LUMKOL-736190 format. One record per residue (C-alpha): residue number from 0; residue in three letters; x, z, y. Coordinates in steps of 0.02 Angstrom, whole numbers, plus 32768, in hexadecimal, padded with zeros to 4 digits. Example, Ala and Ser with C-alpha at 12.3 -4.5 7.8 and 13.67 -1.06 7.14 Angstrom:
# LUMKOL-736190
{0; Ala; {8267; 8186; 7F1F}}
{1; Ser; {82AC; 8165; 7FCB}}
END
This chain:
# LUMKOL-736190
{0; Met; {E63B; 3618; 29F4}}
{1; Asn; {E63C; 35AF; 2A97}}
{2; Leu; {E679; 35FF; 2B3A}}
{3; Ser; {E5CD; 362B; 2B83}}
{4; Leu; {E595; 367E; 2AE3}}
{5; Arg; {E643; 36D9; 2AD6}}
{6; Ser; {E622; 371A; 2B89}}
{7; Val; {E578; 3755; 2B5E}}
{8; Ala; {E5BE; 37B4; 2AC8}}
{9; Leu; {E646; 37FE; 2B2D}}
{10; Ala; {E5CE; 3838; 2BBC}}
{11; Ala; {E55C; 3888; 2B33}}
{12; Ser; {E5F6; 38E2; 2AE5}}
{13; Cys; {E623; 391E; 2B89}}
{14; Met; {E57F; 395E; 2BAC}}
{15; Leu; {E56A; 39B8; 2B04}}
{16; Leu; {E617; 3A0A; 2B1D}}
{17; Ala; {E5E2; 3A3B; 2BD2}}
{18; Gly; {E547; 3A90; 2B86}}
{19; Gln; {E5B8; 3AED; 2B0B}}
{20; Leu; {E633; 3B25; 2B91}}
{21; Met; {E5A9; 3B59; 2C05}}
{22; Ala; {E541; 3BBF; 2B90}}
{23; Glu; {E4F9; 3C6A; 2BBC}}
{24; Pro; {E578; 3CF5; 2BC1}}
{25; Lys; {E562; 3D5C; 2B19}}
{26; Arg; {E579; 3E0C; 2B72}}
{27; Pro; {E54B; 3DF4; 2C2B}}
{28; Glu; {E57A; 3E8D; 2C95}}
{29; Cys; {E566; 3EB5; 2D52}}
{30; Ile; {E5DA; 3F37; 2D9A}}
{31; Ala; {E598; 3F9B; 2E20}}
{32; Pro; {E62F; 3FDB; 2E72}}
{33; Ala; {E5E7; 408A; 2EA9}}
{34; Ser; {E57D; 4111; 2E6B}}
{35; Pro; {E4CA; 40EE; 2E34}}
{36; Gly; {E43E; 40E4; 2EAF}}
{37; Gly; {E492; 4084; 2F3F}}
{38; Gly; {E497; 3FC9; 2F7C}}
{39; Phe; {E512; 3F8F; 2EF6}}
{40; Asp; {E49B; 3FDA; 2E6F}}
{41; Leu; {E403; 3F85; 2EC4}}
{42; Thr; {E462; 3EDF; 2EC7}}
{43; Cys; {E493; 3EE5; 2E0A}}
{44; Lys; {E3E3; 3F1C; 2DE0}}
{45; Leu; {E391; 3E90; 2E43}}
{46; Ala; {E3F9; 3E0A; 2DE4}}
{47; Gln; {E3E3; 3E6A; 2D49}}
{48; Ser; {E31D; 3E50; 2D56}}
{49; Ala; {E31F; 3DA7; 2DA3}}
{50; Leu; {E391; 3D4A; 2D28}}
{51; Val; {E325; 3D83; 2C97}}
{52; Asn; {E27D; 3D5D; 2CFB}}
{53; Glu; {E2C0; 3CB5; 2D14}}
{54; Lys; {E2F8; 3C99; 2C60}}
{55; Leu; {E3A5; 3C80; 2C96}}
{56; Leu; {E3EA; 3D09; 2C2F}}
{57; Ser; {E38C; 3D27; 2B85}}
{58; Lys; {E3AF; 3DE4; 2B89}}
{59; Pro; {E3CD; 3E5E; 2C21}}
{60; Met; {E479; 3E6F; 2C67}}
{61; Arg; {E4CA; 3F17; 2C59}}
{62; Val; {E4E1; 3F76; 2CFC}}
{63; Thr; {E57A; 3FE9; 2CFF}}
{64; Tyr; {E5CC; 405C; 2D84}}
{65; Met; {E67A; 405B; 2DBF}}
{66; Pro; {E684; 40BE; 2E60}}
{67; Gly; {E720; 40CC; 2EC4}}
{68; Gly; {E75C; 4092; 2F6A}}
{69; Val; {E6B0; 4049; 2F92}}
{70; Gly; {E6D9; 3FB6; 2F2A}}
{71; Ala; {E79A; 3FC0; 2F1C}}
{72; Val; {E7A9; 4002; 2E66}}
{73; Ala; {E72E; 3F7C; 2E1F}}
{74; Tyr; {E77D; 3EED; 2E7C}}
{75; Asn; {E82C; 3F26; 2E3E}}
{76; Ala; {E7F2; 3F38; 2D8B}}
{77; Val; {E79B; 3E95; 2D7F}}
{78; Val; {E82D; 3E39; 2DCD}}
{79; Ala; {E8B0; 3E92; 2D68}}
{80; Gln; {E85D; 3EB2; 2CC2}}
{81; Arg; {E7CA; 3E39; 2CB3}}
{82; Pro; {E7F8; 3D9E; 2D12}}
{83; Gly; {E7B3; 3D1F; 2C9B}}
{84; Asp; {E711; 3D88; 2C64}}
{85; Ala; {E682; 3D11; 2C85}}
{86; Gly; {E601; 3D8F; 2C54}}
{87; Thr; {E637; 3E0F; 2CE2}}
{88; Leu; {E5E4; 3DFC; 2D87}}
{89; Val; {E614; 3E79; 2E17}}
{90; Ala; {E5A0; 3EA3; 2EA9}}
{91; Trp; {E5EB; 3EA2; 2F53}}
{92; Ser; {E5A9; 3EB9; 3002}}
{93; Ser; {E5E9; 3E9B; 30BA}}
{94; Gly; {E638; 3F4A; 30AB}}
{95; Ser; {E69F; 3F0A; 3017}}
{96; Leu; {E6DD; 3E76; 308F}}
{97; Leu; {E705; 3EE9; 3122}}
{98; Asn; {E773; 3F5B; 30A3}}
{99; Leu; {E7C3; 3EBD; 306F}}
{100; Ala; {E7EC; 3E92; 311F}}
{101; Gln; {E846; 3F31; 3132}}
{102; Gly; {E8AD; 3F27; 308E}}
{103; Lys; {E852; 3FB2; 304C}}
{104; Phe; {E842; 3F5B; 2F9B}}
{105; Gly; {E8FF; 3F6C; 2F84}}
{106; Arg; {E96B; 3ED1; 2F55}}
{107; Phe; {E8D2; 3E61; 2F3F}}
{108; Asp; {E87E; 3E0A; 2FCA}}
{109; Glu; {E7E5; 3DA2; 2FEE}}
{110; Asn; {E837; 3D10; 2F8B}}
{111; Ala; {E846; 3D6F; 2EE9}}
{112; Val; {E799; 3D4E; 2E99}}
{113; Arg; {E719; 3CC9; 2E87}}
{114; Trp; {E689; 3CE6; 2F08}}
{115; Leu; {E5E9; 3CB6; 2EAF}}
{116; Ala; {E54C; 3CDF; 2F08}}
{117; Ala; {E4F7; 3D32; 2F9C}}
{118; Ile; {E448; 3D5E; 2F73}}
{119; Gly; {E407; 3DC3; 3006}}
{120; Thr; {E428; 3E28; 3094}}
{121; Ser; {E3FB; 3ED4; 30DB}}
{122; Tyr; {E42C; 3F2D; 317E}}
{123; Gly; {E48E; 3FC1; 31AC}}
{124; Ala; {E427; 4060; 31DD}}
{125; Ile; {E439; 410E; 321B}}
{126; Ala; {E3D6; 418A; 31B6}}
{127; Val; {E3AA; 423D; 31C4}}
{128; Lys; {E340; 42BA; 3168}}
{129; Ser; {E280; 42B0; 31A4}}
{130; Asp; {E293; 4366; 31EE}}
{131; Ser; {E332; 433B; 3259}}
{132; Pro; {E336; 4369; 3311}}
{133; Tyr; {E373; 42B2; 3333}}
{134; Lys; {E2D1; 424E; 3358}}
{135; Asn; {E331; 41B1; 3396}}
{136; Leu; {E3DA; 4164; 33A7}}
{137; Asp; {E3F0; 41AD; 3458}}
{138; Asp; {E3CD; 425A; 341B}}
{139; Leu; {E45D; 4245; 3397}}
{140; Val; {E4D2; 41F9; 341B}}
{141; Gln; {E4B7; 4284; 3495}}
{142; Ala; {E4E8; 4307; 340B}}
{143; Leu; {E582; 42A1; 33E3}}
{144; Lys; {E5B1; 42A3; 349F}}
{145; Lys; {E596; 435B; 34AC}}
{146; Asp; {E5FD; 438D; 3413}}
{147; Pro; {E62C; 42FF; 339A}}
{148; Gly; {E673; 437B; 3317}}
{149; Lys; {E5CE; 43D6; 3302}}
{150; Val; {E571; 433B; 32B8}}
{151; Val; {E5A1; 431F; 3205}}
{152; Ile; {E58D; 4261; 31D3}}
{153; Gly; {E590; 4220; 3124}}
{154; Ser; {E5CE; 4175; 3109}}
{155; Gly; {E5FB; 4101; 3075}}
{156; Gly; {E6BF; 4106; 3073}}
{157; Thr; {E739; 4149; 30F5}}
{158; Val; {E772; 4116; 31A1}}
{159; Gly; {E762; 405D; 31B0}}
{160; Ser; {E6D3; 4041; 3134}}
{161; Gln; {E631; 3FE6; 315C}}
{162; Asp; {E5D4; 4082; 3173}}
{163; Trp; {E65D; 40D1; 31E0}}
{164; Met; {E660; 4032; 3247}}
{165; Gln; {E59F; 4045; 3269}}
{166; Thr; {E5BB; 40F0; 32BF}}
{167; Ala; {E65B; 40B7; 3309}}
{168; Leu; {E5F7; 4029; 336A}}
{169; Ile; {E57A; 40A4; 33A5}}
{170; Ala; {E606; 4122; 33DF}}
{171; Lys; {E65C; 4097; 3438}}
{172; Ala; {E5C1; 4061; 348D}}
{173; Ala; {E59F; 4114; 34C7}}
{174; Gly; {E656; 412C; 350A}}
{175; Ile; {E67E; 41A5; 347B}}
{176; Asn; {E72A; 4195; 3416}}
{177; Pro; {E6F3; 4169; 335D}}
{178; Arg; {E789; 41CC; 3326}}
{179; Asp; {E734; 426D; 3368}}
{180; Leu; {E694; 4252; 32F6}}
{181; Arg; {E68C; 42C3; 325A}}
{182; Tyr; {E683; 426A; 31B5}}
{183; Val; {E661; 4288; 3106}}
{184; Ala; {E697; 41F7; 3094}}
{185; Leu; {E61E; 41D3; 300A}}
{186; Glu; {E616; 414F; 2F7F}}
{187; Gly; {E57E; 40DB; 2FB9}}
{188; Gly; {E4CB; 40F0; 2FE9}}
{189; Gly; {E495; 4160; 2F5F}}
{190; Glu; {E50E; 41E6; 2F85}}
{191; Ile; {E4EB; 41DA; 3034}}
{192; Ala; {E431; 41F4; 3019}}
{193; Thr; {E44E; 4284; 2FA0}}
{194; Ala; {E4C0; 42DE; 301F}}
{195; Leu; {E44B; 42BC; 30A9}}
{196; Leu; {E3A9; 4304; 3053}}
{197; Gly; {E41B; 4396; 3010}}
{198; Gly; {E44B; 43CB; 30BE}}
{199; His; {E509; 43A3; 30A2}}
{200; Ile; {E502; 4327; 3133}}
{201; Gln; {E498; 4311; 31D1}}
{202; Val; {E498; 425B; 31E3}}
{203; Gly; {E4B7; 41C9; 316A}}
{204; Ser; {E50B; 4125; 31A4}}
{205; Thr; {E4B9; 40BA; 3117}}
{206; Asp; {E455; 4025; 30ED}}
{207; Ile; {E39B; 4005; 310B}}
{208; Ser; {E37C; 3FCA; 3058}}
{209; Asp; {E3D1; 4067; 300D}}
{210; Ser; {E36A; 40D2; 307D}}
{211; Met; {E2B7; 408A; 3063}}
{212; Pro; {E284; 40E9; 2FC6}}
{213; His; {E2A9; 4191; 3024}}
{214; Ile; {E254; 4156; 30BE}}
{215; Gln; {E1B6; 412B; 305E}}
{216; Ser; {E1BE; 41D7; 300E}}
{217; Gly; {E1C2; 4229; 30B7}}
{218; Asp; {E269; 427B; 3096}}
{219; Met; {E2CA; 4216; 310F}}
{220; Arg; {E2BC; 41B9; 31B9}}
{221; Ile; {E324; 4125; 3202}}
{222; Leu; {E35E; 4141; 32BB}}
{223; Ala; {E38F; 408E; 32C8}}
{224; Val; {E3A9; 3FF3; 3265}}
{225; Phe; {E433; 3F74; 3295}}
{226; Ser; {E3C7; 3ED1; 3293}}
{227; Gln; {E3AE; 3E5A; 331D}}
{228; Asp; {E2F7; 3E79; 331E}}
{229; Arg; {E27D; 3EF6; 32C6}}
{230; Leu; {E270; 3ED1; 3212}}
{231; Asp; {E1CD; 3E6C; 31EF}}
{232; Glu; {E19B; 3ED8; 314A}}
{233; Pro; {E105; 3F53; 3147}}
{234; Asp; {E17A; 3FE8; 3126}}
{235; Met; {E1FF; 3FB9; 31A8}}
{236; Lys; {E19E; 3F74; 323B}}
{237; Asp; {E1A0; 401D; 3291}}
{238; Ile; {E24F; 4041; 3284}}
{239; Pro; {E2AF; 4024; 332E}}
{240; Thr; {E347; 3FAD; 3338}}
{241; Ala; {E3E9; 3FF8; 3389}}
{242; Lys; {E3D1; 3F65; 3405}}
{243; Glu; {E331; 3F9B; 3447}}
{244; Gln; {E374; 404A; 3467}}
{245; Gly; {E404; 4004; 34D3}}
{246; Tyr; {E487; 3FF0; 344E}}
{247; Asp; {E4B8; 3F3C; 342D}}
{248; Ile; {E4E8; 3F52; 337A}}
{249; Val; {E4B8; 3ED8; 32EB}}
{250; Trp; {E4FC; 3EF3; 3240}}
{251; Pro; {E4C8; 3E8A; 31AC}}
{252; Val; {E4F2; 3EC4; 30FE}}
{253; Val; {E4F5; 3E2F; 3091}}
{254; Arg; {E4F6; 3E4C; 2FCF}}
{255; Gly; {E532; 3DDA; 2F3C}}
{256; Phe; {E5A7; 3DC5; 2EB3}}
{257; Tyr; {E653; 3D89; 2E7D}}
{258; Leu; {E6B2; 3D60; 2DDA}}
{259; Gly; {E762; 3D79; 2DA8}}
{260; Pro; {E7E9; 3CFC; 2DDD}}
{261; Lys; {E802; 3CAE; 2D33}}
{262; Val; {E753; 3C8D; 2D06}}
{263; Ser; {E743; 3BD7; 2CCE}}
{264; Asp; {E6FE; 3B4E; 2D40}}
{265; Glu; {E673; 3B2A; 2CBC}}
{266; Asp; {E648; 3BE2; 2CB4}}
{267; Tyr; {E646; 3BF5; 2D6A}}
{268; Ala; {E5D5; 3B59; 2D78}}
{269; Trp; {E559; 3BAD; 2CF7}}
{270; Trp; {E541; 3C45; 2D6B}}
{271; Lys; {E53C; 3BE1; 2E09}}
{272; Ala; {E4B7; 3B74; 2DBC}}
{273; Ser; {E45C; 3C07; 2D85}}
{274; Phe; {E463; 3C62; 2E36}}
{275; Asp; {E42C; 3BB5; 2E87}}
{276; Thr; {E399; 3BB0; 2E1C}}
{277; Leu; {E36D; 3C6D; 2E39}}
{278; Leu; {E380; 3C64; 2EF4}}
{279; Ala; {E307; 3BD2; 2EFD}}
{280; Ser; {E282; 3C29; 2E9C}}
{281; Glu; {E1E7; 3C7F; 2EF3}}
{282; Asp; {E1EE; 3D02; 2E66}}
{283; Phe; {E296; 3D3B; 2E99}}
{284; Ala; {E269; 3D3E; 2F4D}}
{285; Lys; {E1D4; 3DB9; 2F21}}
{286; Leu; {E25C; 3E24; 2EBE}}
{287; Arg; {E2CE; 3E27; 2F51}}
{288; Asp; {E246; 3E51; 2FCB}}
{289; Gln; {E21B; 3EE5; 2F58}}
{290; Arg; {E2CC; 3F2B; 2F66}}
{291; Glu; {E2BD; 3F19; 302B}}
{292; Leu; {E33E; 3E90; 302F}}
{293; Phe; {E32D; 3DF6; 30A1}}
{294; Pro; {E352; 3D44; 3081}}
{295; Phe; {E40C; 3D0D; 3079}}
{296; Ala; {E436; 3C8A; 2FF7}}
{297; Met; {E4E3; 3C45; 2FE3}}
{298; Thr; {E54D; 3C11; 2F4F}}
{299; Gly; {E5F1; 3BB8; 2F22}}
{300; Pro; {E662; 3B66; 2F97}}
{301; Glu; {E5EE; 3B83; 3028}}
{302; Leu; {E5EA; 3C41; 3001}}
{303; Asp; {E6AC; 3C48; 2FEB}}
{304; Thr; {E6BD; 3BF5; 30A4}}
{305; Tyr; {E644; 3C76; 30E2}}
{306; Ile; {E6A2; 3D04; 3094}}
{307; Lys; {E74F; 3CCB; 30D1}}
{308; Lys; {E707; 3CC3; 318F}}
{309; Gln; {E6B2; 3D6B; 317B}}
{310; Val; {E74D; 3DBE; 3143}}
{311; Ala; {E7B7; 3D6A; 31D1}}
{312; Asp; {E72D; 3DAC; 3256}}
{313; Tyr; {E733; 3E56; 3203}}
{314; Lys; {E7F1; 3E59; 3218}}
{315; Thr; {E7D4; 3E3B; 32D6}}
{316; Leu; {E75B; 3ED0; 32E0}}
{317; Ala; {E7DA; 3F3C; 3280}}
{318; Lys; {E85E; 3F16; 32F2}}
{319; Glu; {E7F0; 3F41; 338B}}
{320; Phe; {E7D6; 3FF0; 333D}}
{321; Gly; {E88A; 400C; 330F}}
{322; Leu; {E865; 4006; 3257}}
{323; Ile; {E8EB; 3F82; 3232}}
{324; Gln; {E97C; 3F3F; 329D}}
END
């Protein structure tokens, strides 16, 4: 065999081997690191539908729930117990990155996993029941100024979480000590909605995407969404921003997936290629819109760079609020 034929044969063998190594995972699973019904659940179910619709997976991915520490339990479980499992995706959000910035995920930091894809963004929001006496953000601020201990606020996670940070930024803008606010720590958007509608809390510091089903049903109202401008969606265009009410707060909630730290480069490449295909698809854009998410597409090394910068920025913010040294 001459050199050129040998090169072609070698290339063909490499391509065949790559195809075998980059096969579809046999038992794909998406871990939503919270209780059902919140943003992590939404993120997993969006990928579950889209990957089958685009024929990137031949059968739907399983969605499982691993609540605890707003992502900490799942993060530690995957890194320590399933580091090389190529079929296990885990949902993350900007809140996960904020917790990582504060060391809330224990001994593992932002370098412990393989960041795979960001598939959309939502925005933080302040929600109340439809019959709440608070009609706008200023009504709530005035009540907090009068007696911050009388207003029970539900947030995903404890002091320092993303939901806590949203109300802390409002408190700071209004000259209130965030530590004087009365919080109930809950596990994600699903529990916040349940507690709010059940009358156990008066205000939910949450996410616009989590809230939309309850807004559409007429059970909840949004006092403010933390977007730069009003959101250009039929069901959202009448929801005021915090900025237009005099509070200069913008809080995007990016959502995506990571893999364990020992997943092979070949398997990682398979998932990256699948999400690159997905994120370029018009059908995926429709599914994303149906779940009240907005465009944000990033994969691979570009996403890894974004994650590291976000964590650094969140560390600065956490220091400002005295959450870390």
